[in-house]
PDB file with one MODEL, atoms N, CA, C and O in Angstrom:
MODEL        1
ATOM      1  N   UNK A   1     102.166 118.823 122.342  1.00  0.00           N
ATOM      2  CA  UNK A   1     102.283 117.433 121.916  1.00  0.00           C
ATOM      3  C   UNK A   1     100.907 116.825 121.674  1.00  0.00           C
ATOM      4  O   UNK A   1     100.666 116.245 120.615  1.00  0.00           O
ATOM      5  N   UNK A   2     100.005 116.950 122.639  1.00  0.00           N
ATOM      6  CA  UNK A   2      98.666 116.391 122.495  1.00  0.00           C
ATOM      7  C   UNK A   2      97.964 117.002 121.293  1.00  0.00           C
ATOM      8  O   UNK A   2      97.275 116.308 120.545  1.00  0.00           O
ATOM      9  N   UNK A   3      98.143 118.307 121.113  1.00  0.00           N
ATOM     10  CA  UNK A   3      97.512 118.995 119.990  1.00  0.00           C
ATOM     11  C   UNK A   3      98.021 118.443 118.659  1.00  0.00           C
ATOM     12  O   UNK A   3      97.230 118.253 117.736  1.00  0.00           O
ATOM     13  N   UNK A   4      99.329 118.181 118.540  1.00  0.00           N
ATOM     14  CA  UNK A   4      99.869 117.668 117.288  1.00  0.00           C
ATOM     15  C   UNK A   4      99.417 116.233 117.031  1.00  0.00           C
ATOM     16  O   UNK A   4      99.177 115.859 115.883  1.00  0.00           O
ATOM     17  N   UNK A   5      99.299 115.436 118.072  1.00  0.00           N
ATOM     18  CA  UNK A   5      98.792 114.061 117.921  1.00  0.00           C
ATOM     19  C   UNK A   5      97.343 114.102 117.461  1.00  0.00           C
ATOM     20  O   UNK A   5      96.949 113.353 116.566  1.00  0.00           O
ATOM     21  N   UNK A   6      96.556 114.969 118.068  1.00  0.00           N
ATOM     22  CA  UNK A   6      95.151 115.110 117.701  1.00  0.00           C
ATOM     23  C   UNK A   6      95.020 115.561 116.249  1.00  0.00           C
ATOM     24  O   UNK A   6      94.179 115.047 115.511  1.00  0.00           O
ATOM     25  N   UNK A   7      95.856 116.529 115.835  1.00  0.00           N
ATOM     26  CA  UNK A   7      95.836 117.010 114.453  1.00  0.00           C
ATOM     27  C   UNK A   7      96.209 115.893 113.485  1.00  0.00           C
ATOM     28  O   UNK A   7      95.617 115.767 112.413  1.00  0.00           O
ATOM     29  N   UNK A   8      97.197 115.081 113.872  1.00  0.00           N
ATOM     30  CA  UNK A   8      97.616 113.953 113.033  1.00  0.00           C
ATOM     31  C   UNK A   8      96.507 112.939 112.861  1.00  0.00           C
ATOM     32  O   UNK A   8      96.283 112.436 111.760  1.00  0.00           O
ATOM     33  N   UNK A   9      95.809 112.634 113.949  1.00  0.00           N
ATOM     34  CA  UNK A   9      94.694 111.681 113.872  1.00  0.00           C
ATOM     35  C   UNK A   9      93.559 112.235 113.019  1.00  0.00           C
ATOM     36  O   UNK A   9      92.936 111.499 112.255  1.00  0.00           O
ATOM     37  N   UNK A  10      93.294 113.521 113.148  1.00  0.00           N
ATOM     38  CA  UNK A  10      92.269 114.154 112.332  1.00  0.00           C
ATOM     39  C   UNK A  10      92.649 114.094 110.857  1.00  0.00           C
ATOM     40  O   UNK A  10      91.803 113.800 110.012  1.00  0.00           O
ATOM     41  N   UNK A  11      93.902 114.368 110.542  1.00  0.00           N
ATOM     42  CA  UNK A  11      94.370 114.322 109.160  1.00  0.00           C
ATOM     43  C   UNK A  11      94.234 112.907 108.597  1.00  0.00           C
ATOM     44  O   UNK A  11      93.765 112.730 107.473  1.00  0.00           O
ATOM     45  N   UNK A  12      94.641 111.900 109.371  1.00  0.00           N
ATOM     46  CA  UNK A  12      94.539 110.515 108.905  1.00  0.00           C
ATOM     47  C   UNK A  12      93.088 110.102 108.713  1.00  0.00           C
ATOM     48  O   UNK A  12      92.761 109.390 107.764  1.00  0.00           O
ATOM     49  N   UNK A  13      92.233 110.542 109.599  1.00  0.00           N
ATOM     50  CA  UNK A  13      90.807 110.225 109.461  1.00  0.00           C
ATOM     51  C   UNK A  13      90.258 110.809 108.168  1.00  0.00           C
ATOM     52  O   UNK A  13      89.545 110.125 107.434  1.00  0.00           O
ATOM     53  N   UNK A  14      90.580 112.063 107.882  1.00  0.00           N
ATOM     54  CA  UNK A  14      90.091 112.703 106.658  1.00  0.00           C
ATOM     55  C   UNK A  14      90.650 112.009 105.419  1.00  0.00           C
ATOM     56  O   UNK A  14      89.932 111.824 104.436  1.00  0.00           O
ATOM     57  N   UNK A  15      91.917 111.625 105.455  1.00  0.00           N
ATOM     58  CA  UNK A  15      92.536 110.911 104.333  1.00  0.00           C
ATOM     59  C   UNK A  15      91.824 109.577 104.112  1.00  0.00           C
ATOM     60  O   UNK A  15      91.460 109.241 102.985  1.00  0.00           O
ATOM     61  N   UNK A  16      91.630 108.823 105.185  1.00  0.00           N
ATOM     62  CA  UNK A  16      90.975 107.515 105.066  1.00  0.00           C
ATOM     63  C   UNK A  16      89.542 107.637 104.570  1.00  0.00           C
ATOM     64  O   UNK A  16      89.105 106.840 103.741  1.00  0.00           O
ATOM     65  N   UNK A  17      88.812 108.617 105.064  1.00  0.00           N
ATOM     66  CA  UNK A  17      87.431 108.800 104.612  1.00  0.00           C
ATOM     67  C   UNK A  17      87.388 109.106 103.125  1.00  0.00           C
ATOM     68  O   UNK A  17      86.522 108.601 102.410  1.00  0.00           O
ATOM     69  N   UNK A  18      88.315 109.928 102.658  1.00  0.00           N
ATOM     70  CA  UNK A  18      88.337 110.245 101.230  1.00  0.00           C
ATOM     71  C   UNK A  18      88.662 109.004 100.402  1.00  0.00           C
ATOM     72  O   UNK A  18      88.004 108.740  99.395  1.00  0.00           O
ATOM     73  N   UNK A  19      89.674 108.241 100.821  1.00  0.00           N
ATOM     74  CA  UNK A  19      90.037 107.031 100.067  1.00  0.00           C
ATOM     75  C   UNK A  19      88.877 106.048 100.057  1.00  0.00           C
ATOM     76  O   UNK A  19      88.610 105.425  99.030  1.00  0.00           O
ATOM     77  N   UNK A  20      88.189 105.899 101.169  1.00  0.00           N
ATOM     78  CA  UNK A  20      87.054 104.979 101.223  1.00  0.00           C
ATOM     79  C   UNK A  20      85.961 105.399 100.250  1.00  0.00           C
ATOM     80  O   UNK A  20      85.369 104.554  99.579  1.00  0.00           O
ATOM     81  N   UNK A  21      85.689 106.699 100.168  1.00  0.00           N
ATOM     82  CA  UNK A  21      84.657 107.187  99.236  1.00  0.00           C
ATOM     83  C   UNK A  21      85.111 107.035  97.789  1.00  0.00           C
ATOM     84  O   UNK A  21      84.323 106.648  96.926  1.00  0.00           O
ATOM     85  N   UNK A  22      86.376 107.337  97.522  1.00  0.00           N
ATOM     86  CA  UNK A  22      86.892 107.312  96.152  1.00  0.00           C
ATOM     87  C   UNK A  22      87.228 105.899  95.690  1.00  0.00           C
ATOM     88  O   UNK A  22      87.253 105.632  94.488  1.00  0.00           O
ATOM     89  N   UNK A  23      87.481 105.005  96.613  1.00  0.00           N
ATOM     90  CA  UNK A  23      87.909 103.654  96.259  1.00  0.00           C
ATOM     91  C   UNK A  23      89.423 103.583  96.189  1.00  0.00           C
ATOM     92  O   UNK A  23      90.060 102.835  96.931  1.00  0.00           O
ATOM     93  N   UNK A  24      89.986 104.368  95.292  1.00  0.00           N
ATOM     94  CA  UNK A  24      91.435 104.496  95.155  1.00  0.00           C
ATOM     95  C   UNK A  24      91.717 105.950  94.845  1.00  0.00           C
ATOM     96  O   UNK A  24      90.913 106.616  94.193  1.00  0.00           O
ATOM     97  N   UNK A  25      92.848 106.448  95.305  1.00  0.00           N
ATOM     98  CA  UNK A  25      93.128 107.864  95.098  1.00  0.00           C
ATOM     99  C   UNK A  25      94.622 108.132  95.067  1.00  0.00           C
ATOM    100  O   UNK A  25      95.401 107.444  95.727  1.00  0.00           O
ATOM    101  N   UNK A  26      95.014 109.130  94.300  1.00  0.00           N
ATOM    102  CA  UNK A  26      96.417 109.546  94.249  1.00  0.00           C
ATOM    103  C   UNK A  26      96.678 110.555  95.355  1.00  0.00           C
ATOM    104  O   UNK A  26      95.745 111.100  95.945  1.00  0.00           O
ATOM    105  N   UNK A  27      97.943 110.797  95.628  1.00  0.00           N
ATOM    106  CA  UNK A  27      98.332 111.784  96.638  1.00  0.00           C
ATOM    107  C   UNK A  27      97.771 113.154  96.260  1.00  0.00           C
ATOM    108  O   UNK A  27      97.275 113.882  97.119  1.00  0.00           O
ATOM    109  N   UNK A  28      97.850 113.504  94.979  1.00  0.00           N
ATOM    110  CA  UNK A  28      97.352 114.806  94.521  1.00  0.00           C
ATOM    111  C   UNK A  28      95.844 114.917  94.743  1.00  0.00           C
ATOM    112  O   UNK A  28      95.361 115.953  95.201  1.00  0.00           O
ATOM    113  N   UNK A  29      95.102 113.865  94.425  1.00  0.00           N
ATOM    114  CA  UNK A  29      93.649 113.863  94.645  1.00  0.00           C
ATOM    115  C   UNK A  29      93.319 114.018  96.130  1.00  0.00           C
ATOM    116  O   UNK A  29      92.458 114.813  96.508  1.00  0.00           O
ATOM    117  N   UNK A  30      94.006 113.256  96.950  1.00  0.00           N
ATOM    118  CA  UNK A  30      93.763 113.299  98.392  1.00  0.00           C
ATOM    119  C   UNK A  30      94.098 114.687  98.933  1.00  0.00           C
ATOM    120  O   UNK A  30      93.333 115.266  99.704  1.00  0.00           O
ATOM    121  N   UNK A  31      95.237 115.206  98.524  1.00  0.00           N
ATOM    122  CA  UNK A  31      95.688 116.519  98.978  1.00  0.00           C
ATOM    123  C   UNK A  31      94.654 117.597  98.675  1.00  0.00           C
ATOM    124  O   UNK A  31      94.322 118.407  99.539  1.00  0.00           O
ATOM    125  N   UNK A  32      94.152 117.602  97.452  1.00  0.00           N
ATOM    126  CA  UNK A  32      93.162 118.606  97.056  1.00  0.00           C
ATOM    127  C   UNK A  32      91.858 118.444  97.837  1.00  0.00           C
ATOM    128  O   UNK A  32      91.217 119.432  98.195  1.00  0.00           O
ATOM    129  N   UNK A  33      91.474 117.210  98.095  1.00  0.00           N
ATOM    130  CA  UNK A  33      90.196 116.949  98.757  1.00  0.00           C
ATOM    131  C   UNK A  33      90.211 117.276 100.247  1.00  0.00           C
ATOM    132  O   UNK A  33      89.213 117.748 100.791  1.00  0.00           O
ATOM    133  N   UNK A  34      91.336 117.026 100.905  1.00  0.00           N
ATOM    134  CA  UNK A  34      91.363 117.195 102.363  1.00  0.00           C
ATOM    135  C   UNK A  34      92.078 118.463 102.816  1.00  0.00           C
ATOM    136  O   UNK A  34      92.103 118.766 104.009  1.00  0.00           O
ATOM    137  N   UNK A  35      92.660 119.204 101.876  1.00  0.00           N
ATOM    138  CA  UNK A  35      93.276 120.475 102.216  1.00  0.00           C
ATOM    139  C   UNK A  35      94.622 120.371 102.916  1.00  0.00           C
ATOM    140  O   UNK A  35      94.981 121.243 103.707  1.00  0.00           O
ATOM    141  N   UNK A  36      95.367 119.314 102.630  1.00  0.00           N
ATOM    142  CA  UNK A  36      96.707 119.145 103.183  1.00  0.00           C
ATOM    143  C   UNK A  36      97.709 119.145 102.043  1.00  0.00           C
ATOM    144  O   UNK A  36      97.353 118.835 100.906  1.00  0.00           O
ATOM    145  N   UNK A  37      98.948 119.487 102.328  1.00  0.00           N
ATOM    146  CA  UNK A  37      99.972 119.480 101.286  1.00  0.00           C
ATOM    147  C   UNK A  37     100.255 118.043 100.854  1.00  0.00           C
ATOM    148  O   UNK A  37     100.069 117.114 101.641  1.00  0.00           O
ATOM    149  N   UNK A  38     100.704 117.850  99.611  1.00  0.00           N
ATOM    150  CA  UNK A  38     101.043 116.492  99.153  1.00  0.00           C
ATOM    151  C   UNK A  38     102.091 115.817 100.044  1.00  0.00           C
ATOM    152  O   UNK A  38     102.013 114.610 100.276  1.00  0.00           O
ATOM    153  N   UNK A  39     103.061 116.572 100.542  1.00  0.00           N
ATOM    154  CA  UNK A  39     104.082 115.951 101.397  1.00  0.00           C
ATOM    155  C   UNK A  39     103.489 115.483 102.728  1.00  0.00           C
ATOM    156  O   UNK A  39     103.904 114.456 103.263  1.00  0.00           O
ATOM    157  N   UNK A  40     102.529 116.225 103.258  1.00  0.00           N
ATOM    158  CA  UNK A  40     101.857 115.810 104.497  1.00  0.00           C
ATOM    159  C   UNK A  40     101.020 114.565 104.260  1.00  0.00           C
ATOM    160  O   UNK A  40     101.026 113.642 105.075  1.00  0.00           O
ATOM    161  N   UNK A  41     100.303 114.537 103.151  1.00  0.00           N
ATOM    162  CA  UNK A  41      99.501 113.364 102.806  1.00  0.00           C
ATOM    163  C   UNK A  41     100.409 112.149 102.638  1.00  0.00           C
ATOM    164  O   UNK A  41     100.104 111.071 103.147  1.00  0.00           O
ATOM    165  N   UNK A  42     101.514 112.317 101.930  1.00  0.00           N
ATOM    166  CA  UNK A  42     102.460 111.220 101.716  1.00  0.00           C
ATOM    167  C   UNK A  42     103.001 110.697 103.046  1.00  0.00           C
ATOM    168  O   UNK A  42     103.115 109.487 103.239  1.00  0.00           O
ATOM    169  N   UNK A  43     103.331 111.599 103.951  1.00  0.00           N
ATOM    170  CA  UNK A  43     103.826 111.215 105.279  1.00  0.00           C
ATOM    171  C   UNK A  43     102.815 110.319 105.997  1.00  0.00           C
ATOM    172  O   UNK A  43     103.169 109.260 106.516  1.00  0.00           O
ATOM    173  N   UNK A  44     101.556 110.754 106.021  1.00  0.00           N
ATOM    174  CA  UNK A  44     100.527 109.976 106.715  1.00  0.00           C
ATOM    175  C   UNK A  44     100.258 108.647 106.007  1.00  0.00           C
ATOM    176  O   UNK A  44     100.054 107.626 106.665  1.00  0.00           O
ATOM    177  N   UNK A  45     100.255 108.654 104.677  1.00  0.00           N
ATOM    178  CA  UNK A  45     100.028 107.411 103.939  1.00  0.00           C
ATOM    179  C   UNK A  45     101.132 106.395 104.215  1.00  0.00           C
ATOM    180  O   UNK A  45     100.851 105.212 104.405  1.00  0.00           O
ATOM    181  N   UNK A  46     102.367 106.842 104.237  1.00  0.00           N
ATOM    182  CA  UNK A  46     103.475 105.919 104.510  1.00  0.00           C
ATOM    183  C   UNK A  46     103.357 105.320 105.909  1.00  0.00           C
ATOM    184  O   UNK A  46     103.604 104.129 106.099  1.00  0.00           O
ATOM    185  N   UNK A  47     102.984 106.139 106.880  1.00  0.00           N
ATOM    186  CA  UNK A  47     102.801 105.617 108.231  1.00  0.00           C
ATOM    187  C   UNK A  47     101.632 104.650 108.310  1.00  0.00           C
ATOM    188  O   UNK A  47     101.724 103.613 108.968  1.00  0.00           O
ATOM    189  N   UNK A  48     100.537 104.980 107.645  1.00  0.00           N
ATOM    190  CA  UNK A  48      99.376 104.081 107.658  1.00  0.00           C
ATOM    191  C   UNK A  48      99.673 102.805 106.890  1.00  0.00           C
ATOM    192  O   UNK A  48      99.147 101.749 107.243  1.00  0.00           O
ATOM    193  N   UNK A  49     100.493 102.866 105.856  1.00  0.00           N
ATOM    194  CA  UNK A  49     100.890 101.663 105.124  1.00  0.00           C
ATOM    195  C   UNK A  49     101.719 100.758 106.029  1.00  0.00           C
ATOM    196  O   UNK A  49     101.549  99.539 106.014  1.00  0.00           O
ATOM    197  N   UNK A  50     102.598 101.341 106.801  1.00  0.00           N
ATOM    198  CA  UNK A  50     103.404 100.575 107.750  1.00  0.00           C
ATOM    199  C   UNK A  50     102.517  99.868 108.774  1.00  0.00           C
ATOM    200  O   UNK A  50     102.840  98.776 109.241  1.00  0.00           O
ATOM    201  N   UNK A  51     101.393 100.505 109.119  1.00  0.00           N
ATOM    202  CA  UNK A  51     100.453  99.939 110.088  1.00  0.00           C
ATOM    203  C   UNK A  51      99.486  98.952 109.432  1.00  0.00           C
ATOM    204  O   UNK A  51      98.720  98.287 110.130  1.00  0.00           O
ATOM    205  N   UNK A  52      99.511  98.847 108.100  1.00  0.00           N
ATOM    206  CA  UNK A  52      98.642  97.911 107.391  1.00  0.00           C
ATOM    207  C   UNK A  52      97.241  98.431 107.131  1.00  0.00           C
ATOM    208  O   UNK A  52      96.339  97.646 106.842  1.00  0.00           O
ATOM    209  N   UNK A  53      97.040  99.733 107.228  1.00  0.00           N
ATOM    210  CA  UNK A  53      95.709 100.312 107.037  1.00  0.00           C
ATOM    211  C   UNK A  53      95.447 100.645 105.572  1.00  0.00           C
ATOM    212  O   UNK A  53      94.325 100.495 105.088  1.00  0.00           O
ATOM    213  N   UNK A  54      96.477 101.094 104.871  1.00  0.00           N
ATOM    214  CA  UNK A  54      96.358 101.392 103.437  1.00  0.00           C
ATOM    215  C   UNK A  54      97.471 100.673 102.688  1.00  0.00           C
ATOM    216  O   UNK A  54      98.475 100.267 103.274  1.00  0.00           O
ATOM    217  N   UNK A  55      97.275 100.525 101.390  1.00  0.00           N
ATOM    218  CA  UNK A  55      98.297  99.941 100.530  1.00  0.00           C
ATOM    219  C   UNK A  55      98.429 100.798  99.286  1.00  0.00           C
ATOM    220  O   UNK A  55      97.483 101.463  98.865  1.00  0.00           O
ATOM    221  N   UNK A  56      99.608 100.771  98.712  1.00  0.00           N
ATOM    222  CA  UNK A  56      99.862 101.498  97.481  1.00  0.00           C
ATOM    223  C   UNK A  56      99.840 100.508  96.337  1.00  0.00           C
ATOM    224  O   UNK A  56     100.465  99.450  96.412  1.00  0.00           O
ATOM    225  N   UNK A  57      99.128 100.843  95.288  1.00  0.00           N
ATOM    226  CA  UNK A  57      99.099  99.995  94.107  1.00  0.00           C
ATOM    227  C   UNK A  57     100.403 100.181  93.354  1.00  0.00           C
ATOM    228  O   UNK A  57     100.756 101.302  92.987  1.00  0.00           O
ATOM    229  N   UNK A  58     101.107  99.114  93.126  1.00  0.00           N
ATOM    230  CA  UNK A  58     102.406  99.182  92.455  1.00  0.00           C
ATOM    231  C   UNK A  58     102.284  99.795  91.069  1.00  0.00           C
ATOM    232  O   UNK A  58     101.474  99.362  90.249  1.00  0.00           O
ATOM    233  N   UNK A  59     103.093 100.798  90.825  1.00  0.00           N
ATOM    234  CA  UNK A  59     103.147 101.420  89.514  1.00  0.00           C
ATOM    235  C   UNK A  59     102.016 102.371  89.193  1.00  0.00           C
ATOM    236  O   UNK A  59     102.129 103.168  88.262  1.00  0.00           O
ATOM    237  N   UNK A  60     100.934 102.307  89.938  1.00  0.00           N
ATOM    238  CA  UNK A  60      99.770 103.141  89.635  1.00  0.00           C
ATOM    239  C   UNK A  60      99.790 104.456  90.405  1.00  0.00           C
ATOM    240  O   UNK A  60      99.112 105.411  90.027  1.00  0.00           O
ATOM    241  N   UNK A  61     100.568 104.504  91.486  1.00  0.00           N
ATOM    242  CA  UNK A  61     100.617 105.714  92.301  1.00  0.00           C
ATOM    243  C   UNK A  61      99.315 106.003  93.016  1.00  0.00           C
ATOM    244  O   UNK A  61      99.044 107.150  93.373  1.00  0.00           O
ATOM    245  N   UNK A  62      98.514 104.991  93.227  1.00  0.00           N
ATOM    246  CA  UNK A  62      97.224 105.150  93.908  1.00  0.00           C
ATOM    247  C   UNK A  62      97.237 104.376  95.208  1.00  0.00           C
ATOM    248  O   UNK A  62      97.897 103.345  95.335  1.00  0.00           O
ATOM    249  N   UNK A  63      96.499 104.892  96.161  1.00  0.00           N
ATOM    250  CA  UNK A  63      96.410 104.270  97.477  1.00  0.00           C
ATOM    251  C   UNK A  63      94.987 103.787  97.707  1.00  0.00           C
ATOM    252  O   UNK A  63      94.040 104.364  97.172  1.00  0.00           O
ATOM    253  N   UNK A  64      94.831 102.741  98.494  1.00  0.00           N
ATOM    254  CA  UNK A  64      93.504 102.267  98.858  1.00  0.00           C
ATOM    255  C   UNK A  64      93.519 101.702 100.269  1.00  0.00           C
ATOM    256  O   UNK A  64      94.569 101.324 100.789  1.00  0.00           O
ATOM    257  N   UNK A  65      92.347 101.649 100.880  1.00  0.00           N
ATOM    258  CA  UNK A  65      92.212 101.089 102.224  1.00  0.00           C
ATOM    259  C   UNK A  65      92.182  99.573 102.104  1.00  0.00           C
ATOM    260  O   UNK A  65      91.479  99.021 101.257  1.00  0.00           O
ATOM    261  N   UNK A  66      92.942  98.911 102.951  1.00  0.00           N
ATOM    262  CA  UNK A  66      93.028  97.453 102.912  1.00  0.00           C
ATOM    263  C   UNK A  66      91.754  96.837 103.481  1.00  0.00           C
ATOM    264  O   UNK A  66      91.460  97.033 104.660  1.00  0.00           O
ATOM    265  N   UNK A  67      91.001  96.106 102.688  1.00  0.00           N
ATOM    266  CA  UNK A  67      89.736  95.555 103.170  1.00  0.00           C
ATOM    267  C   UNK A  67      89.893  94.587 104.343  1.00  0.00           C
ATOM    268  O   UNK A  67      89.026  94.547 105.217  1.00  0.00           O
ATOM    269  N   UNK A  68      90.956  93.822 104.384  1.00  0.00           N
ATOM    270  CA  UNK A  68      91.135  92.858 105.472  1.00  0.00           C
ATOM    271  C   UNK A  68      91.586  93.517 106.753  1.00  0.00           C
ATOM    272  O   UNK A  68      91.611  92.869 107.799  1.00  0.00           O
ATOM    273  N   UNK A  69      91.939  94.771 106.703  1.00  0.00           N
ATOM    274  CA  UNK A  69      92.437  95.468 107.872  1.00  0.00           C
ATOM    275  C   UNK A  69      91.470  96.549 108.365  1.00  0.00           C
ATOM    276  O   UNK A  69      91.897  97.491 109.031  1.00  0.00           O
ATOM    277  N   UNK A  70      90.191  96.431 108.052  1.00  0.00           N
ATOM    278  CA  UNK A  70      89.220  97.453 108.419  1.00  0.00           C
ATOM    279  C   UNK A  70      89.170  97.699 109.925  1.00  0.00           C
ATOM    280  O   UNK A  70      88.882  98.816 110.354  1.00  0.00           O
ATOM    281  N   UNK A  71      89.443  96.680 110.730  1.00  0.00           N
ATOM    282  CA  UNK A  71      89.384  96.868 112.175  1.00  0.00           C
ATOM    283  C   UNK A  71      90.442  97.858 112.655  1.00  0.00           C
ATOM    284  O   UNK A  71      90.267  98.468 113.711  1.00  0.00           O
ATOM    285  N   UNK A  72      91.521  98.034 111.921  1.00  0.00           N
ATOM    286  CA  UNK A  72      92.549  99.014 112.301  1.00  0.00           C
ATOM    287  C   UNK A  72      92.062 100.440 112.134  1.00  0.00           C
ATOM    288  O   UNK A  72      92.618 101.365 112.725  1.00  0.00           O
ATOM    289  N   UNK A  73      91.029 100.620 111.332  1.00  0.00           N
ATOM    290  CA  UNK A  73      90.496 101.960 111.115  1.00  0.00           C
ATOM    291  C   UNK A  73      89.889 102.545 112.380  1.00  0.00           C
ATOM    292  O   UNK A  73      89.840 103.766 112.528  1.00  0.00           O
ATOM    293  N   UNK A  74      89.430 101.709 113.286  1.00  0.00           N
ATOM    294  CA  UNK A  74      88.793 102.206 114.496  1.00  0.00           C
ATOM    295  C   UNK A  74      89.759 103.029 115.339  1.00  0.00           C
ATOM    296  O   UNK A  74      89.324 103.840 116.157  1.00  0.00           O
ATOM    297  N   UNK A  75      91.040 102.839 115.156  1.00  0.00           N
ATOM    298  CA  UNK A  75      92.019 103.631 115.901  1.00  0.00           C
ATOM    299  C   UNK A  75      91.959 105.101 115.491  1.00  0.00           C
ATOM    300  O   UNK A  75      92.403 105.972 116.239  1.00  0.00           O
ATOM    301  N   UNK A  76      91.415 105.382 114.310  1.00  0.00           N
ATOM    302  CA  UNK A  76      91.341 106.751 113.804  1.00  0.00           C
ATOM    303  C   UNK A  76      89.976 107.370 113.982  1.00  0.00           C
ATOM    304  O   UNK A  76      89.768 108.520 113.594  1.00  0.00           O
ATOM    305  N   UNK A  77      89.057 106.652 114.548  1.00  0.00           N
ATOM    306  CA  UNK A  77      87.691 107.200 114.716  1.00  0.00           C
ATOM    307  C   UNK A  77      87.529 107.861 116.053  1.00  0.00           C
ATOM    308  O   UNK A  77      86.453 108.372 116.363  1.00  0.00           O
TER     309      UNK A  77
ENDMDL
END
């Protein structure tokens, strides 16, 4: 259990770091950059969106880190 939680946090950290560097990114871009399957990336993005850490641009299929919610990022560091 602890190992899977740790792996999940590591995956989210890598996803967030990539989005921060890219500005905005698609699931396919994120997947290729961080070495996770698109379905795994989508799973983490949906959970982080629920937490208010990332948002999806309507119709564009791109995700970005919410600037007003930067303090939530510390949970992944």
